N, C-alpha and C positions, 0 to 999 in steps of 0.2 A: 359414868365418868364424871369427873369434877371439872371438866372444861380445860384442864391443862394438858398439853401434849408432852408425852415422854420424849426426851431428847435421846436419839440413838446416835451412835458413832463411837469411834475408838476412845477409850479412856487411857490415861497415862500408863497404867499397869498393863493394859492390853497391848500397847505398843512394845513394852519391854518383853512380854511373853512372845509376841510375834517375832521380835528381833532374835531372841534366844532360840526359838524354833528354827528360824532361817539359818542361824549359825550352826546349830546342831546338824541340820540336814545338809549343810555345805561342808561339814567337817572342820569348821573353824572355831567351834566352841571351846576347844582345849586352851587356846591362848587367852581367851577371855577368863576362863575359870582359873587358869594359872596365875594371871595377873591380879585376880581378886584377893589373893593371899589366903584364901580358905582351903578347905579340903577339895581335892580333885578326885571324884569317884572313878572307879575302874571303867565304867561305861563311857565316861567322857574321854579317857585315853583311847579306848577302842574306837570311839566315834571318829577320831581324827583319821584313822585308816579305813574305817568302814564307809565313810561318806566323802572322803577327800577325792578331788579330781587329781590329774597329773601334777599340777603345780603344788597342791597341798601335800601330796604324797612325797614330792621332792623336798618340801619344807620339813615333813615329818622325819625323813631320812637323816636330816641334819639338826633335828630338834635339840638334842642335848648340847651340841657345840654352840648353837645359837642362844641357849639359855643357861649356859654353864655358870654355876655359882649363884644364880639369882635365888633359887630355892633348893639348896642341897638335899633337903629331905625327900625331894622328888626325883633325884638323879636315877634311882633304880627304875622308876617308871619311864624316865626319858630313855634309858638304855633299852628297855623292852620295846618302847615305841619305835625306836630306830631299827632294832632287830626285826620286829614283825613287819615293818614297812618294807625292808629289804627282802624278807622272805616272801611277802605277798607279790612283789614285783618280779622276783626270780621265778616264782611258781607260775605266774601269769605268762611270762616269756616261755618257760619250759613247756607249758601246756598249749601255747599258741592261742590263748584266749585273752580278751581284755580283762584288765584288773577289775573293772566294774562287774564282770560276771562273778568273779570270786567274792567280791565285796557283797553283792546281793545274795548269792546262794549260801555263802558260809558265814560271813561276818555279821550280817544283819540279824540272823537268828541268835547268834552268840551274844550280840549286843543286848538283845531283849532279855536273854537269860541272866546276864550279869547285872541288869538293872534290878532283878528280883533277888538274886543271890550274889552279893558282892564277892569279888576275889582279889587277891593280891597280885603283884607283878609277876612272880614266879609261876603262879597257877595260870594267869592269863597267857604267859609265854608258852607254857606247855599245851594249853587248849588250842591256841591258834596254830602252833607248829604241827600238832597231831592232825588238825583239820586239813592243813595244806598238804601234808604228807599223804593223808588218806585220799585227797582229791587226785594227786598225782598217781598214786597206786592204782586207783580205779581205772585210769586210762593207760596203765602199763608203763609209766615213765620212771617209777621209783619202786624198787624191790626191798627197801630197807624197813 
């Protein structure tokens, strides 16, 4: 050793990474990504309903009306977000289970898949709808 001590502790970049990880895990990364003006990948849209608590899910149900006109190119994703949030909550109620169970069991694995293979809004909508219908069918609530 040369007699100097290495200084340990968070660096500026580390605190940004930690903040983004916290936002991701709380479901609030979507608003940050949206306001950045850049691309908002599919997994970020899905993370809003995958990790959101009741308050964030309520926010997601009204996302498009709250952000109307700010970035029109993302309105399709906003409609999908609202639709899927509504479907998640309806399925949770119909199955008599907490939304967090569906989030953990269905949406977290899908979220991982779409980080590897990006999808568009229509495909995301189909994937989540099929998963929710399948979950209800397995317990005999939906025969469609």
